[in-house]
MDTraj code that builds the backbone (N, CA, C; nanometers):
import mdtraj as md
import numpy as np

residues = "MET GLU THR LYS GLU LYS PHE LEU SER PHE ASN LEU GLY VAL LYS ASP THR ALA VAL ILE SER LEU GLN HIS ILE THR GLU VAL LEU GLN VAL PRO LEU PRO GLU ILE CYS SER VAL PRO GLN MET PRO SER SER VAL LEU GLY ILE TYR ASN TRP ARG GLY GLU MET LEU TRP LEU VAL ASP LEU GLU ALA MET LEU GLY TYR PRO PRO ILE SER GLN GLY ALA ASN LEU ILE SER ILE MET MET ALA ILE VAL LEU GLU ASN ASN GLY LYS TYR LEU GLY LEU LEU VAL LYS HIS ILE ILE ASP ILE GLU LEU LEU ASP ILE GLN GLN MET LYS LEU PRO ASN ILE GLU LEU PHE TYR PRO LYS ILE SER PRO PHE LEU GLN GLY TYR PHE ILE ASN ASP SER GLU ASP MET ILE PHE ASN LEU ASN ALA ILE THR ILE ILE GLN SER PRO LEU TRP LYS ILE HIS ASN".split()
xyz = np.array([
    [-8.7290, -4.8362, -7.0769],
    [-8.8666, -4.8787, -7.0564],
    [-8.9624, -4.7758, -7.1167],
    [-9.0634, -4.8254, -7.1861],
    [-9.1595, -4.7351, -7.2510],
    [-9.2557, -4.6812, -7.1454],
    [-9.2558, -4.5491, -7.1286],
    [-9.3431, -4.4921, -7.0260],
    [-9.4528, -4.4053, -7.0868],
    [-9.4644, -4.4134, -7.2196],
    [-9.5690, -4.3307, -7.2819],
    [-9.6990, -4.4093, -7.2901],
    [-9.8077, -4.3395, -7.2642],
    [-9.9400, -4.4010, -7.2699],
    [-10.0294, -4.3161, -7.3574],
    [-10.1299, -4.3801, -7.4154],
    [-10.2255, -4.3043, -7.4958],
    [-10.3419, -4.2588, -7.4096],
    [-10.3772, -4.1327, -7.4266],
    [-10.4856, -4.0719, -7.3509],
    [-10.5821, -4.0035, -7.4466],
    [-10.7074, -3.9983, -7.4068],
    [-10.8064, -3.9204, -7.4808],
    [-10.8164, -3.7861, -7.4110],
    [-10.8010, -3.6779, -7.4874],
    [-10.8094, -3.5455, -7.4252],
    [-10.9418, -3.4794, -7.4628],
    [-10.9938, -3.4000, -7.3700],
    [-11.1222, -3.3323, -7.3916],
    [-11.1269, -3.2073, -7.3053],
    [-11.2218, -3.1200, -7.3360],
    [-11.2362, -2.9953, -7.2609],
    [-11.3166, -3.0161, -7.1337],
    [-11.2819, -2.9391, -7.0332],
    [-11.3603, -2.9301, -6.9100],
    [-11.3830, -2.7822, -6.8844],
    [-11.5069, -2.7454, -6.8592],
    [-11.5331, -2.6045, -6.8317],
    [-11.4952, -2.5193, -6.9511],
    [-11.4571, -2.3947, -6.9232],
    [-11.4297, -2.3008, -7.0319],
    [-11.2907, -2.3213, -7.0894],
    [-11.1924, -2.3434, -7.0021],
    [-11.0558, -2.3440, -7.0543],
    [-10.9706, -2.4601, -7.0071],
    [-11.0269, -2.5515, -6.9290],
    [-10.9449, -2.6617, -6.8797],
    [-10.9443, -2.7786, -6.9779],
    [-10.8379, -2.8575, -6.9688],
    [-10.8253, -2.9778, -7.0497],
    [-10.8006, -3.0949, -6.9559],
    [-10.8632, -3.2078, -6.9876],
    [-10.8404, -3.3270, -6.9071],
    [-10.8113, -3.4431, -7.0002],
    [-10.7510, -3.5474, -6.9452],
    [-10.7252, -3.6692, -7.0217],
    [-10.7675, -3.7897, -6.9382],
    [-10.8046, -3.8958, -7.0085],
    [-10.8316, -4.0252, -6.9455],
    [-10.7567, -4.1286, -7.0274],
    [-10.6935, -4.2215, -6.9590],
    [-10.6165, -4.3250, -7.0280],
    [-10.7073, -4.4078, -7.1181],
    [-10.6590, -4.4351, -7.2387],
    [-10.7371, -4.5143, -7.3347],
    [-10.7602, -4.6571, -7.2861],
    [-10.6809, -4.7025, -7.1904],
    [-10.6971, -4.8394, -7.1405],
    [-10.8394, -4.8667, -7.0933],
    [-10.9035, -4.7631, -7.0398],
    [-11.0352, -4.7834, -6.9781],
    [-11.1492, -4.7318, -7.0649],
    [-11.1169, -4.6877, -7.1853],
    [-11.2222, -4.6318, -7.2716],
    [-11.2622, -4.7360, -7.3743],
    [-11.3916, -4.7695, -7.3748],
    [-11.4428, -4.8700, -7.4670],
    [-11.4821, -4.8066, -7.5993],
    [-11.5405, -4.6878, -7.5902],
    [-11.5982, -4.6261, -7.7090],
    [-11.6202, -4.4789, -7.6810],
    [-11.6239, -4.4001, -7.7882],
    [-11.6655, -4.2607, -7.7783],
    [-11.7790, -4.2458, -7.8773],
    [-11.8925, -4.1941, -7.8313],
    [-12.0050, -4.1836, -7.9227],
    [-12.0789, -4.0531, -7.9027],
    [-12.1573, -4.0172, -8.0041],
    [-12.2408, -3.8986, -7.9936],
    [-12.3738, -3.9387, -7.9334],
    [-12.4204, -3.8590, -7.8378],
    [-12.5477, -3.8875, -7.7727],
    [-12.6391, -3.7665, -7.7878],
    [-12.7528, -3.7844, -7.8572],
    [-12.8496, -3.6743, -7.8633],
    [-12.9184, -3.6616, -7.7264],
    [-12.9144, -3.5424, -7.6681],
    [-12.9702, -3.5231, -7.5345],
    [-13.1149, -3.5710, -7.5195],
    [-13.2022, -3.5488, -7.6201],
    [-13.3406, -3.5946, -7.6012],
    [-13.3538, -3.7453, -7.5843],
    [-13.2502, -3.8208, -7.6212],
    [-13.2593, -3.9669, -7.6103],
    [-13.2152, -4.0201, -7.4742],
    [-13.1777, -3.9293, -7.3840],
    [-13.1389, -3.9730, -7.2492],
    [-13.2642, -3.9758, -7.1618],
    [-13.2925, -4.0908, -7.1006],
    [-13.4080, -4.1023, -7.0108],
    [-13.3639, -4.0591, -6.8725],
    [-13.4226, -3.9516, -6.8221],
    [-13.3799, -3.9084, -6.6894],
    [-13.4421, -3.9996, -6.5838],
    [-13.3704, -4.0106, -6.4728],
    [-13.4118, -4.0996, -6.3651],
    [-13.4294, -4.0134, -6.2408],
    [-13.5468, -4.0197, -6.1772],
    [-13.5693, -3.9356, -6.0587],
    [-13.4811, -3.9789, -5.9418],
    [-13.4669, -3.8912, -5.8431],
    [-13.3956, -3.9206, -5.7180],
    [-13.2480, -3.9504, -5.7396],
    [-13.1898, -3.8943, -5.8451],
    [-13.0474, -3.9186, -5.8677],
    [-12.9701, -3.7898, -5.8411],
    [-12.8386, -3.8022, -5.8121],
    [-12.7575, -3.6797, -5.7990],
    [-12.7679, -3.5989, -5.9281],
    [-12.7549, -3.4659, -5.9165],
    [-12.7765, -3.3811, -6.0344],
    [-12.6763, -3.4097, -6.1459],
    [-12.5606, -3.4645, -6.1108],
    [-12.4631, -3.4916, -6.2166],
    [-12.4982, -3.6157, -6.2979],
    [-12.5934, -3.6957, -6.2502],
    [-12.6340, -3.8150, -6.3249],
    [-12.7506, -3.7760, -6.4150],
    [-12.7254, -3.7776, -6.5471],
    [-12.8274, -3.7286, -6.6391],
    [-12.9333, -3.8336, -6.6702],
    [-12.8987, -3.9613, -6.6575],
    [-12.9976, -4.0650, -6.6820],
    [-12.9385, -4.1833, -6.7561],
    [-13.0284, -4.2547, -6.8246],
    [-12.9915, -4.3800, -6.8903],
    [-13.0046, -4.3623, -7.0411],
    [-12.9150, -4.4253, -7.1133],
    [-12.9147, -4.4188, -7.2593],
    [-12.9070, -4.5620, -7.3121],
    [-12.9788, -4.5883, -7.4184],
    [-12.9753, -4.7215, -7.4784],
    [-12.8504, -4.7312, -7.5662],
    [-12.7548, -4.8114, -7.5197],
    [-12.6254, -4.8243, -7.5882],
    [-12.6052, -4.9708, -7.6220],
    [-12.6047, -5.0023, -7.7507],
    [-12.5885, -5.1406, -7.7982],
    [-12.6873, -5.2336, -7.7282],
    [-12.8082, -5.1845, -7.7037],
    [-12.9087, -5.2662, -7.6384],
    [-12.8904, -5.2792, -7.4880],
    [-12.7916, -5.2095, -7.4335],
    [-12.7693, -5.2105, -7.2888],
    [-12.8122, -5.0761, -7.2313],
    [-12.8389, -5.0746, -7.1017],
    [-12.8665, -4.9470, -7.0363],
    [-12.7355, -4.8885, -6.9873],
    [-12.7011, -4.7714, -7.0394],
    [-12.5758, -4.7060, -7.0014],
    [-12.6093, -4.5832, -6.9180],
    [-12.5565, -4.5783, -6.7965],
    [-12.5739, -4.4584, -6.7140],
    [-12.4857, -4.3483, -6.7710],
    [-12.5417, -4.2289, -6.7818],
    [-12.4659, -4.1151, -6.8336],
    [-12.4490, -4.0110, -6.7239],
    [-12.3277, -3.9625, -6.7123],
    [-12.2927, -3.8679, -6.6074],
    [-12.2412, -3.7395, -6.6704],
    [-12.2853, -3.6266, -6.6180],
    [-12.2321, -3.4974, -6.6591],
    [-12.0998, -3.4805, -6.5852],
    [-11.9917, -3.5082, -6.6570],
    [-11.8597, -3.5085, -6.5936],
    [-11.8270, -3.3715, -6.5348],
    [-11.8652, -3.2641, -6.6043],
    [-11.8317, -3.1307, -6.5542],
    [-11.9023, -3.1038, -6.4217],
    [-12.0313, -3.1380, -6.4140],
    [-12.1059, -3.1154, -6.2898],
    [-12.0458, -3.1990, -6.1770],
    [-12.0076, -3.3226, -6.2112],
    [-11.9509, -3.4115, -6.1101],
    [-11.8202, -3.3557, -6.0527],
    [-11.7441, -3.2859, -6.1371],
    [-11.6129, -3.2355, -6.0948],
    [-11.6192, -3.0927, -6.0411],
    [-11.7408, -3.0380, -6.0271],
    [-11.7535, -2.9061, -5.9660],
    [-11.7586, -2.7905, -6.0636],
    [-11.7697, -2.8201, -6.1931],
    [-11.7890, -2.7139, -6.2931],
    [-11.9392, -2.6891, -6.3071],
    [-11.9765, -2.5791, -6.3749],
    [-12.1198, -2.5618, -6.4035],
    [-12.1677, -2.6787, -6.4892],
    [-12.2899, -2.7283, -6.4658],
    [-12.3394, -2.8425, -6.5432],
    [-12.3449, -2.8107, -6.6923],
    [-12.3103, -2.9090, -6.7764],
    [-12.3150, -2.8852, -6.9207],
    [-12.4584, -2.8779, -6.9682],
    [-12.5505, -2.9297, -6.8889],
    [-12.6896, -2.9280, -6.9323],
    [-12.7551, -2.7925, -6.9054],
    [-12.6775, -2.6960, -6.8579],
    [-12.7300, -2.5624, -6.8305],
    [-12.6808, -2.4633, -6.9330],
    [-12.7446, -2.3469, -6.9339],
    [-12.6863, -2.2367, -7.0090],
    [-12.7373, -2.2271, -7.1513],
    [-12.7112, -2.1115, -7.2098],
    [-12.7631, -2.0813, -7.3431],
    [-12.6888, -2.1608, -7.4494],
    [-12.5667, -2.2038, -7.4159],
    [-12.4884, -2.2752, -7.5168],
    [-12.5203, -2.4238, -7.5098],
    [-12.6459, -2.4557, -7.4798],
    [-12.6834, -2.5959, -7.4679],
    [-12.6683, -2.6622, -7.6043],
    [-12.5902, -2.7679, -7.6049],
    [-12.5657, -2.8399, -7.7295],
    [-12.6612, -2.9580, -7.7297],
    [-12.7242, -2.9867, -7.8425],
    [-12.8218, -3.0955, -7.8407],
    [-12.7551, -3.2316, -7.8532],
    [-12.6310, -3.2310, -7.9011],
    [-12.5588, -3.3587, -7.9111],
    [-12.4307, -3.3472, -7.8303],
    [-12.4121, -3.4403, -7.7389],
    [-12.2927, -3.4420, -7.6552],
    [-12.2057, -3.5591, -7.6969],
    [-12.0819, -3.5560, -7.6546],
    [-11.9943, -3.6704, -7.6740],
    [-11.9944, -3.7506, -7.5442],
    [-12.0104, -3.8816, -7.5571],
    [-12.0042, -3.9676, -7.4393],
    [-11.8792, -4.0529, -7.4483],
    [-11.8018, -4.0513, -7.3405],
    [-11.6837, -4.1368, -7.3307],
    [-11.7266, -4.2559, -7.2462],
    [-11.7275, -4.3750, -7.3070],
    [-11.7733, -4.4931, -7.2338],
    [-11.6535, -4.5584, -7.1646],
    [-11.6579, -4.5583, -7.0317],
    [-11.5517, -4.6203, -6.9525],
    [-11.5924, -4.7620, -6.9168],
    [-11.4922, -4.8479, -6.9022],
    [-11.5223, -4.9858, -6.8619],
    [-11.4221, -5.0275, -6.7559],
    [-11.4730, -5.0948, -6.6527],
    [-11.3852, -5.1554, -6.5532],
    [-11.4562, -5.2790, -6.4996],
    [-11.3925, -5.3956, -6.5149],
    [-11.4511, -5.5220, -6.4674],
    [-11.5947, -5.5416, -6.5130],
    [-11.6198, -5.5119, -6.6385],
    [-11.7540, -5.5371, -6.6914],
    [-11.8582, -5.4334, -6.6527],
    [-11.8186, -5.3295, -6.5805],
    [-11.9113, -5.2199, -6.5491],
    [-11.8818, -5.1050, -6.6446],
    [-11.9893, -5.0459, -6.6961],
    [-11.9735, -4.9368, -6.7918],
    [-12.0345, -4.8093, -6.7367],
    [-11.9758, -4.6982, -6.7754],
    [-12.0301, -4.5694, -6.7364],
    [-11.9998, -4.4717, -6.8487],
    [-12.0974, -4.3901, -6.8845],
    [-12.0761, -4.2915, -6.9901],
    [-12.0529, -4.1536, -6.9306],
    [-11.9442, -4.0883, -6.9710],
    [-11.9153, -3.9523, -6.9264],
    [-11.9500, -3.8566, -7.0381],
    [-12.0386, -3.7622, -7.0123],
    [-12.0741, -3.6659, -7.1154],
    [-11.9806, -3.5465, -7.1099],
    [-11.9255, -3.5119, -7.2255],
    [-11.8392, -3.3942, -7.2364],
    [-11.8815, -3.3166, -7.3609],
    [-11.8389, -3.1888, -7.3668],
    [-11.8776, -3.1067, -7.4811],
    [-11.7950, -3.1374, -7.6047],
    [-11.6636, -3.1440, -7.5855],
    [-11.5741, -3.1617, -7.7010],
    [-11.4646, -3.2616, -7.6688],
    [-11.4439, -3.3517, -7.7621],
    [-11.3275, -3.4384, -7.7555],
    [-11.2185, -3.3654, -7.8335],
    [-11.0981, -3.3625, -7.7818],
    [-10.9917, -3.2923, -7.8534],
    [-10.9139, -3.3887, -7.9416],
    [-10.8498, -3.4885, -7.8801],
    [-10.7592, -3.5713, -7.9588],
    [-10.7136, -3.6912, -7.8760],
    [-10.6357, -3.7755, -7.9406],
    [-10.5664, -3.8816, -7.8673],
    [-10.4228, -3.8354, -7.8522],
    [-10.3740, -3.8355, -7.7305],
    [-10.2397, -3.7842, -7.7039],
    [-10.1526, -3.8940, -7.6454],
    [-10.0257, -3.8893, -7.6814],
    [-9.9275, -3.9806, -7.6245],
    [-9.8544, -3.9019, -7.5162],
    [-9.8741, -3.9400, -7.3901],
    [-9.8118, -3.8646, -7.2811],
    [-9.7186, -3.9561, -7.2036],
    [-9.6108, -3.8972, -7.1552],
    [-9.5129, -3.9736, -7.0785],
    [-9.5562, -3.9732, -6.9322],
    [-9.5947, -4.0913, -6.8811],
    [-9.6469, -4.0941, -6.7445],
    [-9.5401, -4.0578, -6.6418],
    [-9.4130, -4.0643, -6.6812],
    [-9.3094, -4.0203, -6.5870],
    [-9.3099, -3.8683, -6.5702],
    [-9.3724, -3.7995, -6.6649],
    [-9.3799, -3.6525, -6.6565],
    [-9.5013, -3.6081, -6.5740],
    [-9.5837, -3.7042, -6.5326],
    [-9.7044, -3.6671, -6.4593],
    [-9.6675, -3.6186, -6.3201],
    [-9.7302, -3.5091, -6.2795],
    [-9.7064, -3.4562, -6.1456],
    [-9.8212, -3.5001, -6.0552],
    [-9.7892, -3.5220, -5.9290],
    [-9.8932, -3.5655, -5.8367],
    [-9.9771, -3.4458, -5.7936],
    [-10.1061, -3.4690, -5.7753],
    [-10.1938, -3.3548, -5.7446],
    [-10.1670, -3.3000, -5.6050],
    [-10.1595, -3.1698, -5.5980],
    [-10.1505, -3.1006, -5.4708],
    [-10.2923, -3.0541, -5.4404],
    [-10.3487, -3.1046, -5.3308],
    [-10.4901, -3.0836, -5.3009],
    [-10.5292, -2.9356, -5.3077],
    [-10.4401, -2.8460, -5.2619],
    [-10.4764, -2.7039, -5.2576],
    [-10.4932, -2.6431, -5.3964],
    [-10.4362, -2.7082, -5.4971],
    [-10.4419, -2.6520, -5.6322],
    [-10.5776, -2.6718, -5.6984],
    [-10.6556, -2.7684, -5.6499],
    [-10.7716, -2.8115, -5.7276],
    [-10.9014, -2.7948, -5.6505],
    [-11.0099, -2.7871, -5.7269],
    [-11.1426, -2.7880, -5.6646],
    [-11.1538, -2.9128, -5.5785],
    [-11.2197, -2.9014, -5.4631],
    [-11.2354, -3.0204, -5.3789],
    [-11.3071, -3.1338, -5.4517],
    [-11.3986, -3.0995, -5.5425],
    [-11.4749, -3.2055, -5.6079],
    [-11.3906, -3.2846, -5.7077],
    [-11.2869, -3.2227, -5.7613],
    [-11.2098, -3.2911, -5.8657],
    [-11.1003, -3.3790, -5.8024],
    [-11.0548, -3.3407, -5.6829],
    [-10.9406, -3.4095, -5.6209],
    [-10.9528, -3.5613, -5.6113],
    [-11.0696, -3.6152, -5.5682],
    [-11.0747, -3.7617, -5.5530],
    [-11.0570, -3.8362, -5.6848],
    [-11.0805, -3.7682, -5.7972],
    [-11.0774, -3.8356, -5.9271],
    [-10.9497, -3.8074, -6.0041],
    [-10.8583, -3.7318, -5.9440],
    [-10.7349, -3.6940, -6.0134],
    [-10.6257, -3.7956, -5.9869],
    [-10.5641, -3.8411, -6.0949],
    [-10.4479, -3.9262, -6.0790],
    [-10.3219, -3.8394, -6.0715],
    [-10.3324, -3.7245, -6.1341],
    [-10.2185, -3.6334, -6.1402],
    [-10.2447, -3.5343, -6.2516],
    [-10.1408, -3.4627, -6.2910],
    [-10.1586, -3.3702, -6.4023],
    [-10.0289, -3.3587, -6.4808],
    [-10.0450, -3.3146, -6.6034],
    [-9.9316, -3.2908, -6.6923],
    [-9.9262, -3.1410, -6.7201],
    [-9.8082, -3.0922, -6.7527],
    [-9.7945, -2.9540, -6.8000],
    [-9.7544, -2.9651, -6.9468],
    [-9.8335, -2.9040, -7.0341],
    [-9.8025, -2.9173, -7.1772],
    [-9.7050, -2.8092, -7.2229],
    [-9.6740, -2.8114, -7.3522],
    [-9.5725, -2.7197, -7.4055],
    [-9.6081, -2.5744, -7.3833],
    [-9.7379, -2.5425, -7.3824],
    [-9.7748, -2.4028, -7.3624],
    [-9.8020, -2.3738, -7.2143],
    [-9.7436, -2.4580, -7.1273],
    [-9.7483, -2.4357, -6.9822],
    [-9.8886, -2.4487, -6.9234],
    [-9.9794, -2.5129, -6.9953],
    [-10.1119, -2.5349, -6.9398],
    [-10.1143, -2.6660, -6.8639],
    [-10.2012, -2.6709, -6.7652],
    [-10.2156, -2.7919, -6.6863],
    [-10.3196, -2.8824, -6.7521],
    [-10.2888, -3.0106, -6.7604],
    [-10.3850, -3.1077, -6.8147],
    [-10.4156, -3.2071, -6.7039],
    [-10.5418, -3.2127, -6.6642],
    [-10.5802, -3.3035, -6.5553],
    [-10.5831, -3.4467, -6.6063],
    [-10.5228, -3.5370, -6.5312],
    [-10.5317, -3.6792, -6.5648],
    [-10.6345, -3.7422, -6.4715],
    [-10.7517, -3.7744, -6.5272],
    [-10.8602, -3.8284, -6.4455],
    [-10.8478, -3.9798, -6.4348],
    [-10.8827, -4.0320, -6.3201],
    [-10.8721, -4.1744, -6.2943],
    [-11.0050, -4.2426, -6.3265],
    [-11.0072, -4.3155, -6.4375],
    [-11.1314, -4.3784, -6.4853],
    [-11.1907, -4.4720, -6.3807],
    [-11.1054, -4.5469, -6.3128],
    [-11.1571, -4.6466, -6.2183],
    [-11.2238, -4.5791, -6.0993],
    [-11.1612, -4.4725, -6.0475],
    [-11.2227, -4.4006, -5.9356],
    [-11.3565, -4.3423, -5.9766],
    [-11.3657, -4.2967, -6.1022],
    [-11.4926, -4.2404, -6.1492],
    [-11.5988, -4.3499, -6.1542],
    [-11.5641, -4.4653, -6.2111],
    [-11.6617, -4.5745, -6.2210],
    [-11.7026, -4.6212, -6.0814],
    [-11.6068, -4.6238, -5.9889],
    [-11.6368, -4.6766, -5.8558],
    [-11.6906, -4.5709, -5.7599],
    [-11.7144, -4.4505, -5.8097],
    [-11.7617, -4.3434, -5.7217],
    [-11.8884, -4.3849, -5.6474],
    [-11.8950, -4.3527, -5.5178],
    [-12.0145, -4.3862, -5.4394],
    [-12.1388, -4.3149, -5.4915],
    [-12.1211, -4.2123, -5.5745],
    [-12.2365, -4.1396, -5.6293],
    [-12.3359, -4.2335, -5.6969],
    [-12.2840, -4.3325, -5.7709],
    [-12.3765, -4.4224, -5.8403],
    [-12.3650, -4.5666, -5.7963],
    [-12.2838, -4.5934, -5.6946],
    [-12.2701, -4.7289, -5.6416],
    [-12.4070, -4.7942, -5.6201],
    [-12.4963, -4.7202, -5.5539],
    [-12.6250, -4.7771, -5.5165],
    [-12.7102, -4.8122, -5.6366],
    [-12.6795, -4.7534, -5.7512],
    [-12.7683, -4.7732, -5.8669],
    [-12.7096, -4.8678, -5.9686],
    [-12.5889, -4.9206, -5.9405],
    [-12.5275, -5.0013, -6.0448],
    [-12.5251, -5.1482, -6.0081],
])
top = md.Topology()
chain = top.add_chain()
for i, resn in enumerate(residues, 1):
    res = top.add_residue(resn, chain, resSeq=i)
    for name in ("N", "CA", "C"):
        top.add_atom(name, md.element.get_by_symbol(name[0]), res)
traj = md.Trajectory(xyz[None], top)
């Protein structure tokens, strides 16, 4: 039985790597930060709305949401971010990240289940598990559906 799946890999924080299954990714696009309309009264990880194919796409700072320092902070502020557009049942959400790494073929049978003590409390609800790569680094496997269904933006979607 084929147990390999395609994942999009990207950086989190300074040295972490995460992946999201391509099944739930509609598009990856560059978003110039000045084009994001901020929305008041939102959690700090929600950066605002972006006009995507004539639709309003909510954009989320994935790092801030997972307990890392917000990407919108700091001297290394990049004016163009990469947005990973997730889709589930016709609902879309854009995750802003600094760098997309690659598309990886990972064997889901090699995925280890998350041990709560190993991870930041904020990342745990969104973790499907993790992989250990050839250089013994941990790669977080984020659950796209849990991210889209997060109560953080339930009220606004």
